[in-house]
N, C-alpha and C positions, 0 to 999 in steps of 0.2 A: 304785550312783547316788549315795548319800549321801556316800561318800568323794570322788566326782568333784566334788560341790558344795563340799565343803570345800576341795579343791584350788584351785577357782576363787576362793574367798574369799582364799586365801593369796596367789595371783597378783594379785588386786585390791589387797590391801594393800601388796604390793611395789611396784606401779605408783604407789600413792598416795604412798609414801615417796620414790620416785625423782624425782618431778617437782618437789618443793620448792615454794617460794612465789615470788610476784612483788611488785613494789613498788606495783602499781595494783590496786584492788579494786573491789567493787561500791559502789553509792551508799551513803554513810554510813559506809563502812569501807574502810581502805586495805589490808586483807588479802584475799588471794584464795586460798583453799584450792582446790587442784586436785581435780577430782572424778572418780569412776568410777562410772557407772551400769550396773547389769547387769540386763536384763530377759530371761528365757527367752521364746522365741516363743509357746509355749503350755504351761502346766504339765500334766504328765502326770497328776498327782493333787493333792488338796487339800494334802497334806503338803508336797509340793514347792513348791506356790504359796506357802504360808505362809512356807516357808524363804527363797524368793527375795525376798518382800516385806520380810522382816526384814533382808536383807542390804543393802537400798538405802534404808532408812528415813532415814538421816542424810545422803543424797547430795543434790546440787544439779544444776539444769539451767543450764548456762552458755551464753550467747549472746556470740559474739565480735563486737565493733564496731570497724571500721577507719575512722578519719578522718585528714585532713591538718591536724594541729594547728599546723602552722607557717603556716597561712593563716587569715585572719579568717573566710573562709567555712567552713573545716573546723571551727573552734571553734563556729560557729553551728550546724552540723550536730550536732556532739557535745552541745551543750546541748539541742537539740530532741529528740534520742534519749533523753537522760537525763531530760527532763521527761516524755516518753511513758512511760518506764520506771516513773517514780513513780505516774503516773496508772493504769498497768496494775495495779500492786501494790495500789492503793487501790480498784480497781473490784470491787465485791462479785460482779458477774456472772461474773468469771473466777476459776477455781480451777486449782491446779496440785498434783499429788501430792507434788512436792519443791520446794524453794526455787528461785526463779528469780534468776539472777545474771548481771550484764553484766561482760564483760572487755574494756575499752577498750584500743585499741592505736593508737599514733601512727604512722601509715603515711607521714606527711609527704607530700612531692611526688615522691618518687623510687620507681622500681621495686624497687631493692634494699631499701630500708628497708620497703616493703610486704611483700616476701617474708619478711624477718626478723621482722616484727611478726606476720604471719600464722602463721609457724611457732611463734611463742611462744604464740599463742592457741590453736592446735590442740594443742599439747602439754598444755594444760589440758583436753583432751577436750571442746572446744566442740562443741555439737550443730549450731550455725548460724553463718555468717559474714555480718554485715550490713555491706555495703561491699564494696570500698574506694570512694574518692572518684573516682578516675580510670580510664578504660577501659584504659589502658596497665598500670596497677597490676593491674587485674582479670585481664588476660591473663597476667600473670607468676605468679599464684597459683591460676588456675582449675584447672590440672592437679592441684595438691595436693587441692583439694576433690573433684575426680573420683576420684582414686586411693584417697582415704580416706573417700569417700562422705559428705562434709559439704556440704549445700546452701549456695549463696551467694545471699543476697537483696540485690540492688543497688538503691540509691537514686539513683545517678548515672552509672552506666556506660552510655553511649548508643551504643556501637559496634555497628552493624548486624549484624556477624558473630555476635554473641552469640545471635541468633535461630535459629541452627542447633542444634536440640535434639539431633541426632545427634552433633555435635561438642562441645557443651557441655551435657550432660544435667543437671548439678547447678546450673545457672544460672537464677535466677528474677528477672525484671526488673520493678521497680515504676516505674522512670522510663520515659521514651519511648525509641524507637529512632531513630537518625539517619536511617534510611531514610525515615521519615515526615517528619521535619523537612526533609529535602532536597527532599521533594515540595512542602513549603511554599515553599521558596526558589524552586524551579522555577516554580511557579505565580505567584510574585511577578514573576519575569523575564518571563514570558509576559504577565501583567496589565499591566505597564508598557511592554510592547513593547521591551524590551532584549534584543537578539539576541546579544550578546557580554558576557563578564564575565571578570574576573581572579579566580582563587581562590587564596587564602592559607590553607594548612592546616598544622597541626602535623606534624612529621616523626615520626609514631609511628603505632601501630595506629589510634588514635582519628582522627587526621586523614586517613590514607591511605584507610581504609575509608569514612569519610564522603565523602571527595572521589570515590572510585570509585562510590558510590551516586548522587551527584548527576550525575556524568558519564553514567551509564547512563540516568538519567531524562531528561536533556537529549537524549541520542541518540534515545530513544523519541519525544520531543516534536518533534524536528527533522525527523520524517517529515512533519509538517504545518507547522511553523514553524522557521525557521532560528535555532536556539538552540545556542550552543556556547561553549567557554572559548577566549579568545585566548591565555591563559597560565595555567599552574599553578605556584605557588610554594610550596615546602615550607620552613616556618620551624622550625628547630631549637629544641626547647624550652629548651635551654641557651644560646641565642644571646645574645651581648652586645648592648649598645645600639649599638655601632659596626657589628656585623654586620647589625642591623636597618636601619640607615641605608643601607648598600650595597644591601640587597635592595630598598628602596624607590627608590633612585636608578635602578636597572635598570628599575623600572616607570614612571618619569616619562616616558620617551620613548614609551610606548605610547599609541595613540589611544583605547583603551578606557578609560572612566572609571568603570565599575561594578566594585566590589570585594565579593567574598564571602569573609568571614573565618570559619574554622572552627578556632579555636585555643583549647585548654583550659588552656594553661599561663599563668603569670603575666606572662610577657614580652609577652602581648598588650596590656598597659597601655602598655609602651614602644613597641609598634607603632603604637598609635593617636596617642600623643604626638608621635612623629617624623613620622607622616603629616601631622599638623596643622601641624607646624613647616615642613614642606617644601611646603606649599600643596595637599597632595592632598586636603584636606578643605574646599576652597573651592567656590565656585559651579560648578556643572557636574559635580561628582563625586557618586558614589553609594556608600554603604557599608552593606552588610547583614551583620549578625553573627548567628551561631547562638546558642543558649542557653549553650553551653559558653564563649563569649566574653563574653556579656552578664552572666553570673553573676559575673565578676570585677569588672565595673563596678559591681555592686550591693553589693560588699563594704563592711565598716565602715571599712576603711582607705583608701577612695577619697574624696577630698573633693569638695564641690560645685563648686569652682572648676575642677577638672580636667574634671569632667563637662560644665560649660557650654561648654568649647572643642570638645566633640564634638557640639554641637547639630545636628540633621538626620540623625543615624545612624538607620538602620532596623534591626530585629532581629525575631527569632522566638523565642518561648518557650512553654512549656506553659501552656495556659490554665487558671488556677485561679479559678473563679468564687466569688463570696462565698456563704457558706452559714453556718448557726448554728454548726457545729463550728468553722469557721475564725474566726469572731468570738470564740468562747470561747477559742481558742487565743491569739489576739492579746492578749487581757486577761491571760491567764496569763503570756504572754511578756513583757509590759511589766512585770510584777511581779516577775520573777526578779531575783536578786541577781548582778550581774556578776562578783563575786569567786568565787561558787560555780559559775556557769554562764557561762564566758567566751563572748563573742559575743552574749549576750542583752541584754535591756533596750534594744533599738534599735527605731526605727519601721520599718526595712526588714528583712524577713525573706527570706533566699535561698529560691528555690523548692526547692532541694535539701534545705534544712533541713526544709521541709514534707514532702518525701518521706521524709526519714529519720524524722521523727515517725511517719508512717503505716507505715513499715517495721517499726517496733517493735511497733505495734498488730497488723499482719498476722502477725508471728512469734508474739505472744502468743495470738492467736486460734487459730492452727494448733496450738500446744501445748495449748491448752485443749480443743480438739476431740479431740485424741489421748488426753488424759488420761481421757476418758470411754469409751474403747474397752476392753472387758474384756481383760486380759492384754497391753496395749500397753506395750512397754518399749524402752529405748534402750541396750542394752549396747555396749561397745567390746570389740574383740578385736585381738590383734597381727596384723600382715599375714601372709598365708599364705606369703608368700616374703620372709623377712627380708633386709635389705640385707647383702651380704657385707662382711667387714672392710675389704677393699680397695676397696669401692665405696660408701662413706658409712656403713658400719656402726658407726663409732665417733662419728658425728655425732648431733645432735639428731634428724635425720630418722628414724634407726633407732628412736627411742623413740615415734614416732607410731603411734596406734591407729586401727583402722578402725572407724567407726560403723556398727553393725549395724542401726540404726534410721534411718539417713540416708535411705534410699529411702522409708520410710514418712512421714518428715517432709517430704520433697520433695513427695510426692503431696498431702499435707495443705496445704502452702503453695499449690500449684497449684490447689486446689479452694476456696481461701478466697475468700469474697465478703463485702464490707462497704462501709459508707459512711465514707469518710475525710474529712479536711479538704481533700484535693485533688480530691474527687468520688467517684464510684462506682469500686470497686476489684474487678476480676475479671481472670482471666488466660486466654489462648488456649492452643492445643495446643503452641505453642512456648514457653510460659511467659513470654510478653510481655504486659504489661498492655493490655486492650482499651479502646476508647472514648476515647483520648487525643486532645484537641483542642488547638489552638495559637492564640495571638494574635499579631497583627502589631503591633509597637510602634514608636514613634518617640520618640527622645530629644529632649526640650525642656528647655533649661536643665539641671536636675539630676535630672530624673525621666523616666520612660518613660510616654508616653500611648498608649493602645490605638487603633489605626486600624481594626481588624476582626478577624475570627476565621477559622480554617481547621479544617474538620471532615472526618474521614475519609469518603470516599465522596461529599462534597459540594463540597470545594474551598473557595475563599475565600467568606466570608459577611460580609455588611454588619454593622456594629457595632450599628445600631438594631434591626433586625428579627430578626436570626439566621435569616433566610429564605434557603434554598439558591438560590432563583431570583435573589436580589439579591446580586451579588458586588461592589458598589461599595464601595470603602474610603473612609474618611474622608480628606480632603485632608491631605497631609503637609507638614512643613517640611523643606527640604533643606539639605545642607551649605552654609555661607555664610549660614545664617539667612534663606534666601529661600523664596518659594513658587514660584518659576519652575521648571517642570518640567525636569529634566535629560534630555538626549537619550540619554545613555549612552555617548557617545564625543565626543572633542575633535578635530576635523579638523586633523590635522598640527600642531596647536598653534603656529599662526603661521608654519609652514614651508610654502612653496608646493609643491604636488603637481607631479610631473614626469609629464606624460601624453604617451605616444608616439603619433605620427601616422605611418601608412605613406605613402610616396610613391615613385614610380618607375613603370617601364613596366607593371607589373601592376596598378596602380590605374587607376581611371576617373574622369575629371575631374568628372563629374556627381556622384559620390559623395564623393570625396576629392581635393582639388586643392591644390597649392602654388603660390602666385603668385610672380611674380619678386622681389617684395619680401620674401619669406619667410613671408608669412602663409598660413593655411590657410582654404579655403573648401570648399563642397560639402555635400550632404545630410546626411551623417553628422556633419560638424563642426558645422552649425547645430543639429542636434537635441541634440548634447551641450551646446552653449552655452545653448540655451533651457531644457534641463532643469536645468543648474547654476543658472541664474537663479531657478528655482522653489524651490530649497532654503531652508528657513526660517533659515538661518544662512550667513554668508559663508565661502567656501572659496577660498583663493588657489591658482591653478594656472598652469602654463606648458605650451604645446604644444611638444613636442620632435620634430623630424623623424626618422623612422626609414627609412633608405635600404633599398629593396628591390632594389638592384642585385645584391647578393650574399646576401640574406636572404630568408626566407620567412615566411608567416603563422605557421607553427609556431615559428620563431625568435622572432617578436614576442611570442607568448604565453609562451614560455619565459623571455624577458627580464623579463616582469612577474612571473612566478613566482619568478624569482631575485632579485626586488626591485631590479633595475636600474632599473625605472620603477615609479611608484606605480599606473599604470594605462595602458590603451591604448584608442584609439578608432579608428573606421573601419569598413570592410566586414568585420568579424570574425565568422565563423560560429560558433555554439555547437555544439560536438560533445561527445560523452561523455569522450573523452580529455582534451580542454582543460579541461573543467569539473572534472576531478580536481586540477588544478594551480592554477587561478585561480577567482575568483568572477565570475560574469557578472550583468549587470543583466537586467531584463525585455527581451526582444527588441523592438526598435523597427522592424524591417523583416522582413516574411515572406519566407522564401527556400525554397530546395530545388534540387535539381539537375534541369536540363532538358536536352533534346537539340535542337539547331538543325541543319537540314539544308538544302542547296540544293534548289531546285525547278526542274523542266523544264516548259516551257509546252507543253501538249498541242496537236495539229494540228486546228483546227476544220474543215478541208476533207477530213478522212478519209472516203472513200466507204463505209467499213464502220461508220460511226458509228451507223447505225440498229440495229445488233446489240449495242451497248454496254449498253443498259438490262438485258438478261438475260445470265446466264452461259450457257456452253455446255450445261451439265447442265439448266438451266431450258428452254432451247430444245428439247432432246431430250425433255423431259418433255411439252412442249406438243404436239410432233409425235406422240408415242405416244398422248396423249390424244385427239388428232383421230382417229387410226385406231381407237382403242378406242371412241369415240363412234359412229363410222360403223358399226362391226360390231354394236354394240348396237341402233342404230336399224334396221338392216337386219333383224336377227333378230326384232325385235319387230313390224316392219311388213310384211315381204316376203310373207307368207302371206295378208294381208288388204288390202294396199294396192298398187294397180297402179303407183303412183309409185315404189316400191322393190322390187316383186316381178315386174313385168312385163318380158319381154324376156329375153335372154341374161344369164348371170351377170356378164360383165364390165360390161355396162351397169348391172346393179343395184349392182355394187361402186363404180363411178365416180360413180353418183348418190348413194350413201350418203356417200362421201368429200366430194363437193362440198357436200352439205348440211351436214356437220359443220364443214368449214372456212369456208364462206361465212357460216355463222350468226354468226361472229365480227364481221362487218362489215355485214351486211345481212339483211333478212328474205328467206325462200325461197318459191319457188313450190310446192315439194312440200308435200303435206298429210300431217299425222301424225294418224291416225285413232284409234289405240288409246289407252286411258287410260294404260297403262304407258309407251307411247312418249312421250306428252305429259309424263309425270312426269320422264323421262329428259331430255327437251329442256329443260324448265324449269330442272333442275339444271345442265345444261351451260351454258345462257345466263347463270346466275348466276356460274358459274366464269369464264366469258368476260368478264363485266363487271368482276370484280375484277382479272383479269389485264391487261386492256386499259387500265383506268385507272392501274395501277401502271406499265405500260409507257409510257404517255403522260407521266405525271409525271416519271418518271426520264429519258426522253428529252429533255423540255423543260429539265430542270436541266443535262443534259450539254451541250446546245446553246447554253444561255445563260450559264453560268458557266465560267470558265477551268478547264481540267483540269490541276491541278498534280500532278506525278508525282515525288516525291523518290526518290533512289536506295534509301534505306532509310527505314522509317517508324516504327521502334521500336528501343529498345536491345536488345531480344531478338533482332531481326532482324540487328542488328550482330554479336551473338555467334554466331549460327548461320551467317552468311554469311562470317565471318572478316574483315570489313572493318575498316579502321583509323579510329578516332575520335581527336579531339584534346581536350586539356584544358589549363587554364592551369597553367603551370610554378609550383611552389611552393604550390599550393592543396591542399586536403584532397580534391579530386575524384579523384585517382589512387587513393587507398586505398578510397574508396567504390566506384569502378569495378571494382577487383580483387575486392572483396567481393561485387559483384553478379554476377561470373562472367566478366567480360571478361579475356581473357588479356593478359599484358604486352606481347606482340609486337603486339597490336592497338592499343596506346596511343601516341599521338604528342604530345609536350609542345610547347606554344606559349607564347611569351614575353609576349605581350600580347593584349588583346582586339582590337587593330587587325589582328593577323595572322589572325583567324578567317575573315574573308571570303576572303582571298587563298588560304588553305590549302584551303578548300572548293571554291572556283571552278577552281583548278588541278588538282584531283583528288587532293591529298596526303592528304586525309581525306574520308570521306563525310559527316561531321558533327562537331559540337563539343559537349562535355558541359561545362556550367558552370552557375553559379547563375542562377536566373531573372531577377533584376534586370539582370544583364549581357546576357542574351539579349533581354530586352524592348527594350533600347537598339538591338540589332542589328535587330530586326524593325521598329522605328519608323523607321528610316532606309533600310532597303534591302528591297524587296519580292522579291528574288531568293532569299529564304530563308524557311523556315517551321519550325514546331516539330514534333518527333516525340514519340513516347511514351517517357518516361523517368521513371518514378514513384519518385523517390528523395527522400524528405522530410527536412528538417533543421529545427531550432528556430528558425532565423532569425538575424539580425545583432544583436549586442549589444556593449556596452562591457565590457572585461575589467579587473578590479582584483586586487590581491593577495588571497591567501586570508585571510578574516577581516575584510576591510574593511567597515566600516559604510557607507561612501559607496555601495557597490553597492546596498544596501538601500533607502536614501533616494533614489537616482537612479531606481530601479525605480518608485517611487511617482511621482516627477516625470514619468517617461515615460508612465505610465498616465494622468496628468492631461492631457498633450499629446495622447494618443490620444483620450481621451473628449471633449475640447473641439474636436476637428477641426483643431488646429494642426499635428499630425503629418502629416496628408494635404495640407494647404496647402504645407507646406515641401517635401514630395515633389513636388508638381505644379510648384513653382518651378524644380526642377532636372531633373526627368524628365517628358517629355510624357505626358499622361494618355490622349490620344486617338491611339493608335498607328495609323499608316496601314495597317499590314499586320496588324492584330490579327484580321481575319476570316479569315485563312488558317488552315487546319487541316492536319494531317499527311495526306499522300497525296492522292488524287483528291478533287475537291470533291464528286463523286457517284459511288458505287460501283455496280457491276452487282448486280442482285438475283438471288439464287440460289434453289435449291429450298427452303432452310431456311425462308424466309418463307412458302411456299405449301404445304408438304407436308401439313399437316392439311387444307387446303381440298380438294386432290386426293384424299386418302384418303377423306374423307367422300363425295365424288362417286363414286368407285369403288365404294364400299360400296352406295350408293343405286342405281347402275346395275346392279351384280350382283344386287341384291335384286330388281329389276324383271325381269331375265332368269329368275331362279328362280321368280318368280311366274308368269311366262308359261309356263314349262315345266310347272309344276304344272297350270295350266288346260288345256293341251293334253293331258296325260295324263288329266285328268278327263274331257274331252270324248271322247277315245278310248274311255274305258270306257263312256260312254254309248252311243257309236256301236256298239260291240261287242254291247251288250245288245239294241239294236234289230235288228241283223243276225241275231242268234240267234232273236229272237222272230219275224221275218218269214220265217225259213228260206230265205234266199237261197242262191245257189250258193257264195258265199264262206264260208258256214257250215261246209262240209265241211273247208276249210282251217282254220278257226277251231277246229272240233272237234278237228282233229289237234293244234292248238297247245294246246287246253284239256286234251287228254288227258294231256299230259306237260309243263306249263308249267315245271316245275323243270329239265327237261333243257336248256333254253336261255333263261334269265331275260332276257338282253340282247335277243335277238330278240323276246321277249315285250313288253318295254318299248318297243322300236322299233316294234313293230306297233301298240301303243296310241298311240304318238306320231303315227304315219302316219294312223291313223284320226282323231285329233284335228285333225291339219292339214287332212285332207279335210273333216271336219266344218266347220271354220272357213271353208274356201273356199266350201263349198256354201251356208252360211247368210249369207254376206256378198256374194256376186256378184249383182249386179243386171244382167240382160241387156236391153239396148235392143232395140227392134223391128228396127232396122237391122243389128244384130250378127248374124252368121251363126252363130258358135259360139265357145266358149272351151275350149281344151284344156288340161287340167291337165298339169303337168310330169310326164312318165312317169319321169323320173329319180328322183323322190321315193321310189319303191318298189323301186329296183334293189338295194337292200341285202337284200332278202328273197328267199328261194327261191320256187319256183313254188307250193309248198303254202300259203305264207302271204301270197301277193300277189294283187292284183286284176288283171283284164284291163284294159288300157289303154282299151279301148272303153267300159268302165263309167264312165270319167271324161270322155267326149266328150259335150258338152252342146250341143245345138242349139236354135235359136229355135223350132222347131216341134216339138221332142221333149220336151215337159214330163214325159211319163211317165218318160223316163230320169232327169230330175232327181229326181222322186218316188221312183223306185226307189233311187237312190243314198242319198237321205235315209233 
């Protein structure tokens, strides 16, 4: 093992001699000795630990720093980091086991120079890279850091894709992420109610990824509010001033006047300068710049005269609130010697310089925390797979070593928590700094004024209270040095809008009409004119006729989408397909597809009109109920009531039927004596009351209201019957009908609304499907038609404009004002009669026959009650028969012999036994209820009652012959 350690030392010395020196060193020295630090993971013994510590006693901890020294901002960042480094070395609370050294590298503003500088720093076995300044540069060297396990601590790379820990595991961000800053921009657009914007972004990873983040945020917000980009312009970071002019000229013709700038390159200064010269920063325009662009305006090389020309610009930047550490930094900053610290000794400090200052302290804290861990070391080793000679093996990349302590240092950085001059510093699981807040600024003269704040999870917060419930920003000064609020778009910039208006056979004069002198009138035209007059700004427009002789509504909408017209007005229905190509205003007219059908006048002299109130099934149910009631009454009464039980059976049947039927119209002479019989009669009379009242009401309706009978009453009936319906040629009705299930051979196109009546009356079609406003006109002028059931709803009529037009949004507000004030209804009534003469007609007959469905529960309840009464009566008879049997057995009459025979084996014939008890019960009832008058000679019980029994179980007929002078016979029976 000792020989192996010796071999490691030799390899380390060789690596030290091979790296050589650089011309830029640590603070106070221009020499930079490359270093090799070797820490075993955990010494196996004390002897090995002592040997390892001895081998690194004279080593250093190198931190690589990449800045853009060709920019004033880069020099400012470099000076801030150098100041922090000196304070770290002077801080007694921090201790390091080895000398701490900075290795500065001038990455300039290009990706290539950033790669070369990073390679040179990594060859010095740097433990950590602080920087670089631009996201595009960070993308170019992040793979080196990952492959050689060197953490990158960024103070200014804001590209949101760096938040992917899986893709960039060695990236730690102290600065903000553009994802959050784009949320601030989106909230600003929503706050000021700007629905469209033009985004200018740098044509690199920084610009594209920021633009994608803002686009996704606006798409999510557009579900509630119409927020979108009307144009996205990529600015080449190397674009010349002439190229920038051409780019701005292309945007001059756009109506949108809100610009969002997300450019981190220096040519953003030329962009603002040219925009100001071309009048794009005058009154009515809005410019919102992200921090990447604002940081260039705060550089020392930007004079106040230039900034004053940009008065009114808005921006977002990380909020750095005043604190004691920041005040102390400013005092130290002003005392720095500009010769030794380029970019220092100025009143304005770039936010990225402050972040660079805190980045140095974060790195020092992480190294300090690791130095107190027993056995913590940071050795380097050659890569496990050296580069082949034909694949870069002879370049400097082959001399790069892998940091075996990089992962440990990465974890220490991610766990670092401290209070910096920018506020509290901590990192989330993606190595992004948490708790970042922003401020909304407004450029006034040569400095930025704060209008309010934005905090994660709260949104915009007022400047005074920092209360999340108060999102009111301070009033801003807008481009042109004015306080007049910009609308966010400039209507046609002096150019009159070309608005298409349809005319031809397919249009209806009440809604759109072209007069002989070429002017347009009608409900739709007047609504458009009134709405345009309500706009808070003047908009010039001209109404251009659009001939419908050879075109359709689909062609009209397509012409607007193809920018042949700026917009179109008229009876244009909003559909899902059309809304994908144009923008519609709020609907100003409710619509939907309806069905109009001709009606046939019913014959009032029909001799069978009295049968119309009920359907055939209802009449059958009534007849069945009468027979059922008659049977129940007879059963309950005939044994005890002479009205229902006297005489032959056919007499009893006719009497019961007469009673049940006649009770519907008059009271009866027959007397109902039993309690159960009265219970059934009362139930039946209640049913009769309900049925007769319904019959009377419906018959009255049929005889007093015209009976209109259309050939079909619904669109569903059209489908099932295979009938032909008409529709307006060129309208969207055809596709809706096909989607509803109507076959194409059932459709007949009609060229105008005037052809509807003729086609229906001559039988060409059984009805016409069209929008309800058109059908209302037909019904208001001709009572030979009525409406059928065709429930196909649409969003209504609206005005169409090109995709992204701001005028559609403003006109929607104006239409809403017309509706709320009642003006819209007044305009409608001027052109379309509101009191339709045939509006009371409904589809089908005015009164329909009543069926069983409306009375089934009533009859079911009655049937249950009547059946219950019959069962109760049967139970009473059986009980009385049981009592009579007992009396006969006790008195020992002759019938007891038969009864004894029955009693001997009752299980032999249980039916006869029950019938026997039933007959006794009937006889008992007769005997107890018959009152014989003096003049009455006799009453003979019906001998047929006992024909069902054999001689053994029957009584003699003579036993039931009762005479007026033979009371003993009555007593004997009892």
